[in-house]
C-alpha positions, 0 to 999 in steps of 0.5 A: 820542084823537079829534084827532091820534091819530084823524088818525094812524090814519085818515090812509090812509082820509082821504087815499084819500078826498081823492084819490078825490074829486078825480075824479068817475070815482073817487068811488065808490072813496071811498064804497066804501072809507069804508063798506066800512071802516066795515062791516069794523071795526064787525063783523069787528074788533069781533066779533073782540074779543068772541071774543078777550076777552068784556068789559063794554063802556063804556055812555056812550062806546059809545052816544055814538059809535054815535049819532054814527056813525048820524047821519054814515051818514044824512047820507051816505045823504041826499047819495047820494040827492040825488046832490051835496054843497054847500059848506054840507053839506061844512062841516056834515060837518066841524062835526059832527066838531068837535061830536063832539070837543067832546062827547067833551071835555065827557063826559070832564070831567063824568065826572071831575068826578062821580068827584071826580078832576079832570084827573088823569094817565092811570091804569094801565089805559092801556097804552103801545102799541108798534106796531112790534115792533122798537121793543119792543126798541130805540127807536133805534140809540144805544149806550145802548139795549143796556144796560151791554154796549155802553155806552162806558167814557169819554164821547166827542164824535162828529163831525158826519160820524159822527153823520150816518152813524149816524143814516142807517144802517137796519141795526143790527149788534148787533140783526142778529146776534141775528135769524133769516134771514127777519127779515134778508131782510125788513130788507134789502128795507125798507132802501131805503124806511127810508133815504128816510124817514130823509132826509126825515121828522124824528123828535122823541122825547121819551122820549130825553134829547137828544130824538133831536137829530141836528144834521147830519141835522136840518139836512138835514131843513130842506131835504129835508122842504119839497122832499118836500111841494112834489113830492108835492102834486098829483103834483108839479104845484106844484113844477114850476110856474115863477115868472114863467115863469122860476124853478122853485118847487122851486128857490126851496124848495132855495135857502131850505132850504139857507140855513136849514140852514146857519144852524141848523148854525152856530148849534147844537151836536151835544150840545144840541138848540135851543129851537125843536126842537119845530118839527121835530116839526110838520115831521115830521108834515107830511112823513109826511102827504105820504108817505101822500098820495103812497101813497094817490094811487098806490093809487087809480090802481092800483085804478082800473087793476085795475077797468078790467082786470077790469071791476069797479066802483070801489065793490066795489074800495073796499069790499074791497081798499082798505077791507081795506088801510086797516083792517089797522092797526086790526085788528091793533092793536085785537085786540092790545089786547084780548089784552093785557087792554084789550078795552073800550079796543079796542072803543071804538076801533072806533066812535070812531076810524072816525067821524073817517074818514067825517066828515073823509074826506067833508067834507074830500075834497069841500071841497078839490074845490070851487072858487070857480066850482063849489061843488057836488060831484056824487056819482052812485051807480054801481050798486045796490051803493052802496045795499046798502053804505050800508044794510049799514053802517046796519043793523050800527050799529042791530044793535049799538045794540040788541043791546049794551044788551039784553045789559047791555053784557056782550059775549061769543062769541055777539055776536062770531059774529053780527057776523062771520056778518053781514059774511060774508053782506053780502060774499056779497050785495055780490059777487053784486050786482057780478056781477049775479046780484042786480039790480033788475028794470026794468019 
């Protein structure tokens, strides 16, 4: 929950921060996005949960997460005040996150020890959340996924070509017939993107009997996934690099990947996955991260262009468009979880998940920009808006830290309305500051 799941949920924020920190002119975009998403999630999303489903918050996890988050915000405030971040401070951000993970694990262990449960498997209160509505009906395109109606009477062995074409088909005829016209239109628009993802990202599914082993497609992934990684790093700069000025890196990766793919194809069968199939899960994780990194790079470039066209600062673009875009997933997943009867879990995710974004986003983003000759990254606030943003996030955390225990952790609609009004007021002040209606008077 605080490692791989946090990375999965926070990957857009972290990669956007890493890309934005790579250029001093867009560093304000990263700060605005991280702080803006923090204000949005801890006010609008947390308030929406309280409005949808009044509940009793988990006291110890809430206090732990809010305290860690306030410490992270204070560290960032100090870094902005001094206008730079050193190697020790960047490592301090990552070290604080490691300490946070250790604290979560230790608190969980102590809590279970006190209750005498030990490390039991997850209880019935932990639901299985499906993020894609299509997955609620079918997790694949196998004939067995549709029940007895489409199950073949006699078992048959499919050829490799048949397996490849079936695995690369984003459209499913049986589902297509039952869906309305607008779903079909949206599906047709998604087909090119889904086809590219199917070609480059291997998916290991432990819920399936064959672990989603598609021999010809997985052998193709051995070639396409590494090629994707080197062609998306630094916008393809590494992939175009030539060894000894003669042989390109992408050519070497293609050659090695082709040899490995042929070896795997010869030594495996279509019916049973190999013992090392779990390695494909890590390859899929890496390929997914590279796609998100590429999307984040283009998103930062687009926002920077919009800022130049409309004469808006990077900070205001970060706290609005980029923060809202990165928080859409958190908003829908947390509110859906609350509606299904798990508001405590959703509320904890608002504060726990976003700690990863600020600590790893700033720490890793700055660390990757440091070189052997330059161990300092300059972070110069471009306007008063940065200080308003940092102050608003700190104030919202202090408000929750005081008001939630004051209500004996019984959170209702009044708390939710107060948080949403607070965000609207903050947004008004931020926009008025951006358009210089509110400004510091100079003597």
